[in-house]
C-alpha positions in Angstrom: 84.8 9.2 -76.3 84.2 8.6 -80.0 85.7 11.0 -82.5 83.3 13.8 -83.4 82.7 13.9 -87.1 84.1 16.8 -89.1 82.3 20.0 -90.5 82.8 22.6 -93.0 81.9 25.5 -91.6 79.1 27.4 -94.0 77.2 30.3 -94.0 73.8 28.8 -94.5 74.3 27.2 -91.3 71.3 26.5 -89.4 70.1 28.0 -85.9 68.9 25.5 -83.3 65.3 27.1 -84.2 65.6 26.7 -87.4 67.0 23.3 -87.5 63.3 22.3 -85.0 61.6 24.4 -87.1 62.4 22.4 -91.1 62.7 19.2 -89.4 58.9 19.6 -87.9 58.0 20.6 -91.5 59.2 18.1 -93.6 58.2 15.3 -91.4 54.7 16.7 -91.3 54.7 16.8 -95.3 57.5 14.5 -97.1 55.5 11.2 -97.8 57.1 8.0 -98.9 56.1 6.6 -102.0 57.6 3.5 -103.9 57.9 1.3 -107.0 57.8 -2.4 -106.6 59.2 -4.6 -109.6 58.7 -8.3 -109.6 58.8 -11.1 -111.7 56.5 -13.2 -113.0 55.4 -16.8 -111.5 57.0 -19.5 -113.7 54.9 -20.4 -116.9 52.4 -17.6 -116.7 51.7 -15.0 -119.4 51.9 -11.4 -118.6 48.6 -10.9 -120.9 46.9 -13.3 -118.0 49.2 -12.1 -115.3 49.1 -8.6 -115.2 45.0 -7.9 -115.3 44.2 -9.7 -112.6 46.6 -7.8 -110.6 45.1 -4.6 -111.7 42.0 -6.3 -110.7 42.9 -7.2 -107.2 45.1 -3.9 -106.6 42.5 -0.5 -107.7 45.1 1.4 -109.1 43.5 4.5 -108.5 45.8 6.2 -111.2 45.3 9.1 -109.3 48.3 10.9 -107.0 45.7 12.7 -104.9 43.5 9.5 -104.4 44.8 6.4 -102.1 42.3 4.0 -103.2 42.0 0.7 -101.6 45.9 -0.1 -101.6 47.4 3.0 -102.2 48.0 1.8 -105.3 49.2 4.7 -108.2 49.3 2.1 -111.2 50.4 -1.2 -112.4 52.8 -0.9 -115.2 54.8 -3.6 -117.3 58.3 -3.4 -116.4 61.1 -5.4 -117.6 61.7 -8.1 -115.1 57.7 -8.0 -115.1 55.4 -6.2 -113.3 56.1 -2.9 -111.6 53.4 -2.0 -109.4 53.6 1.7 -107.9 52.8 2.9 -104.5 51.4 5.8 -103.8 53.7 8.1 -101.1 51.8 8.8 -97.4 53.0 10.2 -94.5 55.5 7.2 -92.6 53.3 5.5 -89.5 54.5 1.9 -89.0 51.4 0.1 -88.4 49.7 1.7 -91.6 52.7 1.0 -93.6 52.7 -2.2 -92.2 49.0 -3.5 -93.0 49.3 -0.9 -96.6 51.6 -3.4 -97.8 51.3 -6.4 -96.4 47.8 -6.5 -98.1 49.5 -5.8 -101.0 52.4 -8.0 -100.7 51.1 -11.3 -99.2 48.5 -11.9 -101.6 51.5 -12.3 -104.7 53.8 -14.1 -102.7 50.6 -16.7 -102.9 49.9 -16.3 -107.2 54.0 -18.0 -107.1 55.6 -14.3 -108.1 59.3 -14.1 -107.5 62.3 -11.9 -106.5 64.9 -11.4 -109.8 68.0 -10.0 -110.3 66.8 -7.4 -112.7 64.2 -6.6 -110.3 64.6 -3.4 -107.7 62.6 -0.9 -105.2 62.9 2.4 -105.7 61.6 5.0 -102.7 61.1 8.6 -103.5 61.0 10.8 -101.1 58.3 13.5 -102.4 57.7 16.9 -100.8 54.1 17.2 -100.9 52.0 20.7 -100.1 55.0 22.8 -99.2 54.8 26.2 -100.2 58.2 27.3 -98.8 62.0 26.6 -100.0 63.8 24.2 -97.8 68.1 25.3 -97.7 70.1 23.9 -99.8 72.6 22.6 -96.7 69.7 20.1 -95.6 70.6 18.5 -99.0 73.8 18.6 -99.6 74.0 17.2 -95.9 71.7 14.2 -97.0 74.1 13.7 -100.0 77.2 13.7 -98.0 75.5 11.1 -95.2 74.8 8.5 -98.2 77.6 9.0 -99.8 79.5 8.3 -96.1 77.3 5.0 -95.5 76.8 3.8 -98.7 78.5 0.5 -98.6 76.4 -0.1 -95.0 73.7 0.8 -97.1 73.7 -1.1 -100.4 74.6 -4.0 -98.2 71.3 -3.8 -95.9 69.3 -3.6 -98.6 70.8 -6.0 -100.5 68.5 -8.7 -101.4 69.7 -11.3 -103.9 70.2 -15.3 -103.2 73.8 -16.4 -103.4 77.1 -15.4 -101.8 78.4 -14.4 -105.2 75.3 -12.3 -106.4 74.1 -10.0 -102.9 72.6 -7.5 -105.3 71.2 -6.4 -108.4 73.6 -4.8 -110.5 74.8 -1.5 -110.4 73.8 -0.3 -114.3 70.4 0.7 -112.8 72.0 2.5 -109.2 75.4 3.5 -110.5 77.8 5.6 -107.6 80.5 5.9 -109.7 79.8 10.3 -110.0 77.5 10.4 -106.5 80.7 8.9 -104.8 82.9 11.2 -106.6 80.7 14.7 -106.3 80.9 16.9 -103.1 78.5 19.7 -101.8 82.1 21.4 -100.6 83.1 21.8 -104.2 79.7 22.2 -105.7 76.3 23.6 -105.5 73.3 20.9 -105.1 72.8 22.6 -108.5 76.0 21.9 -109.8 75.4 18.3 -109.1 72.4 18.0 -110.4 73.2 19.6 -113.4 76.2 17.8 -114.0 74.0 14.7 -113.8 71.9 15.4 -116.2 74.9 16.2 -118.6 76.9 13.3 -117.5 77.6 11.0 -120.2 78.7 8.6 -117.7 76.1 7.3 -116.3 72.1 7.9 -117.3 70.6 11.0 -115.3 68.0 8.9 -113.5 69.9 5.9 -113.2 72.3 7.0 -110.4 72.4 5.6 -106.8 70.7 9.5 -105.4 68.6 10.4 -108.2 68.4 14.3 -108.1 66.2 14.4 -111.6 63.1 15.8 -110.0 64.7 18.1 -107.5 63.9 21.7 -108.7 66.0 25.0 -107.5 65.5 28.8 -106.4 67.5 31.2 -107.8 69.1 31.2 -104.9 70.3 27.5 -104.6 67.3 26.3 -102.0 65.2 23.9 -103.5 62.0 25.0 -103.9 60.7 21.1 -105.0 62.4 18.4 -102.9 61.4 15.1 -104.5 64.9 12.5 -104.3 65.1 9.0 -105.6 66.6 6.6 -104.1 67.2 4.2 -106.6 70.1 1.3 -105.0 67.4 -0.9 -102.4 66.7 -4.3 -104.7 63.5 -5.8 -105.1 61.9 -6.8 -102.0 58.7 -8.3 -101.0 58.6 -8.2 -97.0 56.6 -5.7 -95.8 58.1 -5.3 -92.4 61.6 -5.1 -94.0 59.8 -2.0 -96.2 58.6 -0.5 -94.1 61.7 -0.5 -91.7 63.7 1.0 -94.8 60.9 3.8 -95.3 61.8 5.3 -91.7 65.2 4.4 -92.7 65.2 6.3 -95.3 62.5 9.6 -93.6 65.3 9.4 -90.3 68.4 10.1 -92.8 66.6 13.6 -93.9 65.5 14.6 -90.4 69.2 13.7 -89.2 70.2 16.2 -92.4 68.3 18.9 -90.6 69.6 17.9 -87.6 73.5 18.4 -88.8 72.9 21.2 -91.0 73.6 23.6 -87.7 77.0 22.3 -87.4 78.0 22.8 -91.1 78.2 20.8 -94.1 79.6 17.0 -93.3 82.8 16.3 -93.9 82.8 12.7 -95.4 85.9 12.7 -97.3 87.5 14.1 -94.6 86.6 10.5 -93.2 90.0 8.2 -92.0 87.7 5.4 -93.6 86.8 6.7 -97.0 88.9 5.4 -99.0 88.1 1.8 -97.5 84.3 2.9 -97.9 84.9 3.1 -102.1 86.5 0.0 -102.3 83.4 -1.8 -100.2 81.1 -0.2 -102.7 82.7 -1.0 -105.8 83.6 -4.5 -104.5 79.2 -4.8 -103.5 77.6 -3.0 -106.4 79.3 -3.9 -110.2 78.0 -4.8 -113.4 80.4 -7.9 -113.0 77.9 -10.4 -112.2 76.1 -13.4 -114.0 72.7 -12.2 -115.2 71.8 -8.7 -113.4 73.1 -9.2 -110.3 76.7 -7.9 -109.0 79.1 -10.2 -108.5 80.6 -10.3 -105.1 82.2 -13.7 -105.1 85.1 -11.2 -103.8 84.0 -10.3 -100.9 85.4 -12.1 -97.6 84.4 -12.7 -94.4 86.1 -9.5 -92.7 84.7 -7.8 -95.4 81.3 -8.7 -94.7 81.7 -7.2 -91.4 83.2 -4.0 -92.7 79.3 -3.6 -94.4 77.9 -3.8 -90.8 80.6 -1.9 -89.1 79.2 1.0 -91.8 75.9 0.2 -91.2 76.4 0.3 -87.5 78.0 3.2 -87.8 75.0 5.0 -89.8 72.2 3.4 -86.8 74.7 4.8 -84.2 74.3 8.4 -86.0 70.7 8.3 -86.8 70.0 7.4 -82.7 68.6 11.0 -81.8 65.8 11.1 -84.0 65.0 6.7 -83.4 63.9 8.3 -80.5 61.9 10.8 -81.2 59.9 8.6 -83.7 59.3 5.5 -81.5 58.3 3.2 -83.6 60.5 -0.6 -84.3 62.4 0.1 -87.3 65.4 0.5 -85.2 65.5 -3.0 -83.6 65.0 -4.0 -87.2 67.1 -2.3 -89.3 69.8 -3.0 -86.4 69.0 -6.6 -87.1 69.2 -6.6 -91.0 72.6 -4.2 -90.5 74.2 -7.7 -89.0 71.3 -9.9 -91.3 70.3 -8.8 -94.2 67.5 -9.9 -97.2 69.8 -11.5 -98.9 71.5 -13.6 -96.6 68.0 -14.3 -95.2 67.3 -15.7 -98.7 70.9 -17.7 -99.1 69.9 -19.7 -96.0 66.8 -20.9 -98.0 64.6 -18.5 -95.6 61.3 -17.7 -97.9 59.6 -14.7 -97.8 56.6 -14.8 -95.8 59.0 -17.1 -93.5 61.5 -13.6 -93.5 58.9 -11.3 -92.7 58.1 -13.4 -89.6 61.4 -13.6 -88.5 61.8 -9.6 -88.4 58.1 -9.4 -87.2 58.9 -11.5 -84.3 62.1 -9.2 -83.2 59.0 -6.8 -81.7 58.1 -6.5 -78.9 54.7 -7.1 -78.1 52.7 -3.8 -77.1 50.8 -4.4 -73.7 47.4 -4.9 -74.0 44.8 -1.6 -73.2 42.3 -3.3 -70.8 39.1 -0.7 -69.6 41.1 0.5 -66.4 43.8 1.4 -68.9 41.1 4.0 -71.0 39.8 5.4 -67.9 43.6 6.8 -66.7 43.6 8.3 -70.5 40.6 9.6 -70.6 41.0 11.5 -66.7 44.3 12.5 -68.4 43.5 13.3 -71.8 40.0 15.3 -70.2 42.0 16.4 -67.5 39.2 15.9 -64.7 41.8 15.3 -61.7 43.5 18.6 -62.1 44.5 21.9 -60.0 46.7 19.1 -57.0 49.3 20.9 -55.0 51.6 17.8 -56.5 52.7 14.5 -58.2 51.3 12.1 -55.3 48.4 14.0 -54.6 47.2 14.0 -58.2 48.8 10.2 -58.2 45.9 9.1 -54.5 42.6 10.9 -56.1 43.3 8.7 -59.6 43.9 5.8 -57.7 40.6 6.4 -55.4 38.3 7.0 -58.8 40.1 4.0 -60.0 40.1 2.0 -56.6 43.9 0.7 -56.9 46.5 1.9 -55.4 48.9 4.9 -55.7 51.4 2.4 -57.0 49.4 0.5 -59.9 48.1 3.6 -61.6 52.4 4.8 -61.8 52.8 1.1 -63.2 50.1 1.3 -65.6 51.1 4.8 -66.8 54.7 3.4 -67.5 52.6 1.1 -70.2 52.2 4.8 -71.9 55.9 6.3 -71.9 55.2 6.4 -75.7 52.9 9.0 -74.6 55.8 11.1 -72.3 53.2 11.2 -69.4 54.3 14.1 -66.7 53.6 16.4 -64.1 52.6 19.7 -65.1 52.8 22.0 -62.1 50.2 24.2 -64.1 47.6 22.3 -64.2 48.3 20.4 -61.1 48.2 17.4 -62.9 49.7 14.9 -65.0 49.8 15.7 -68.6 50.7 13.9 -72.4 53.5 15.6 -74.2 52.9 13.8 -76.9 
């Protein structure tokens, strides 16, 4: 049996009922927007290129109006161009399609990804009138501290072994890694970061700049910016990372039943700080981090930290029921940076990751009839499950065994026998 994580017991621990409520609430109301940065094609002038991008993207310039591609605006960025993508409720197929429609045409225009380019994620609370318990944000903060090396490696996008990721300057971890909510409230941590001269507030690894607190310390505006991911032009990768961050938020709710995650009690804590400094610094060429000192053994340590994270999140991945875990398991071992180092182009990387997803079996007319029978309650009031299958089998002119096999392909809907209705029902 694995050793259990250590928690500091707190008076504001969530009850089982509270945790279930806030998980459901945040899953329904949190949207995840992004800032996509990329460099201009070689030899192309901004005044010629950016208007083309704006015409193609059709930005809504209205956070309440998604528009054709979900783009809020297209703006100038020091690395080239930045596309602000409006947060939306995470849904695997919708997000892959959205980012494919945005990015794949850009690749055909020969945009580039340079070390100056980042990819920022914004977790935004939308349309929520009630405060969120402070312990949830505290646990999320500590989870990111504990798994920061694995997260930085997983989201690395450099193209050389000596420059695995962009430099630390714009996603600094020096204060993030030292400030612990066992000693400070999250409001005090935010205030410290706002006043600190060591790191500009908006350039923190985990940026609290937009979070607002109520008088009792609870969060009444949840808006977190994650600045550490490198630039990314791979729709499948971006979608998987979106679900990684959503999953971490929901896991923070789940563990808040037990107290505050005591990351500094972790046996690996001092090594975690060493790993983070080695992969994220300002010592590389151009705008890269200098990762030349990272040995093969250290690469295994980054991977192991990432594996621990995904194992820690397993209970949430089971709830979400989408391919994100499959993609993330692969990216823990071989992030975008490793694909680029091996010479793979962006569209090839996207295809490599998409190939990991087991294609869903196409539903035929009989499957749709079976779904209709269950959803509309056309066969009910049966004494037991076998009798229900016999009646449905006669209706569809198939054997009971074949009906049961077809039902297995609908397992994501959680089909279950319900004695009250005397029928199979879908739980979701």
